C-alpha positions, -999 to +999 in steps of 0.1 A: -193-668+376-170-639+368-199-618+357-217-624+390-186-615+410-180-582+390-217-574+393-216-579+431-184-559+434-199-530+413-230-531+435-210-529+467-189-501+452-220-481+442-237-485+476-204-473+492-202-442+470-238-433+476-234-438+514-203-415+513-221-388+494-250-390+519-225-387+548-210-355+532-244-340+528-254-350+564-222-335+578-229-302+561-265-303+573-252-305+608-235-271+603-268-253+596-283-233+625-309-253+645-337-242+668-327-239+705-305-219+729-276-200+713-248-178+727-223-156+710-191-137+719-179-109+696-148-087+695-152-054+678-127-028+666-139+005+651-132+041+641-151+070+656-162+095+629-182+127+625-186+135+661-184+168+680-173+151+712-152+121+701-127+112+675-104+082+675-106+044+679-129+020+697-125-015+709-150-037+726-163-071+735-199-082+738-219-114+746-254-123+735-276-151+746-310-161+733-330-185+712-326-196+676-362-197+664-355-212+630-324-216+608-331-180+597-341-160+629-323-155+663-337-133+691-317-126+722-303-100+746-267-090+755-242-068+772-209-053+761-179-033+772-166-007+747-135+016+751-133+048+732-097+061+729-082+095+719-113+115+729-112+151+721-136+180+729-142+214+716-129+242+739-145+276+743-128+290+712-140+261+690-106+244+689-101+206+695-087+199+730-076+166+744-096+157+775-079+148+808-089+112+804-083+100+768-102+067+773-139+064+781-157+032+790-193+023+780-215-006+788-242-012+762-272-034+772-292-044+741-318-067+724-304-086+695-320-098+662-300-118+637-314-129+604-295-156+584-304-153+547-296-189+536-301-223+552-265-233+544-233-238+564-220-205+550-247-178+551-249-140+550-263-125+582-280-092+590-279-082+627-296-054+647-287-045+683-308-019+700-306-008+736-291+017+761-255+026+770-243+031+806-209+043+817-190+076+813-220+088+793-255+073+790-279+072+761-294+052+732-275+025+715-281+012+679-258-012+661-269-026+626-243-049+609-239-073+581-216-102+578-211-139+571-215-169+594-194-201+588-208-232+605-182-256+618-203-280+638-238-287+651-235-259+677-204-239+667-199-211+641-176-182+633-190-148+623-174-118+608-185-086+592-189-048+593-213-027+613-222+009+623-227+020+659-247+050+669-247+061+705-268+092+714-255+105+748-279+126+769-271+163+770-237+158+754-235+146+718-235+114+698-207+090+689-208+073+655-184+046+646-178+021+618-166-013+632-152-046+621-162-076+642-153-112+646-171-136+668-181-172+677-215-186+684-222-217+704 
């Protein structure tokens, strides 16, 4: 009788352990990107570099909305607001001169492609935003970046990484910046 009792207790214990392991795996599976609508909100901080028109810092925010085609591919479109601070120009003699307005505002409108390399709750991501910038100056906008996404729920994740922003302004110059970003997706 004792053997049957211990055998039943061991069987119940084993089934419970297997169920708990399956629950842990299932919870992590819910953190993986799934097909369907997805939105994102990013905050970006950068440094302007190698430019004849600008030098200094940038700060911005952007939102993207689109469709997650698979756990690996997202396609969407978005808009942002970027502020460039400490803008300098070259004067007639070739010296740097502070402009009257030291802050410029730009509004990039872009298409967005994100590629998640792994089908895991923590995955490296490659991102490419391509579009056009409106505002104080207008021109082409290209923003490749690389980072990591941490999935915290079925429809929620945190992203962080580094990127490069190239803005080619018509008849003026270009502004190149290296940026750090952090964002959420939902």
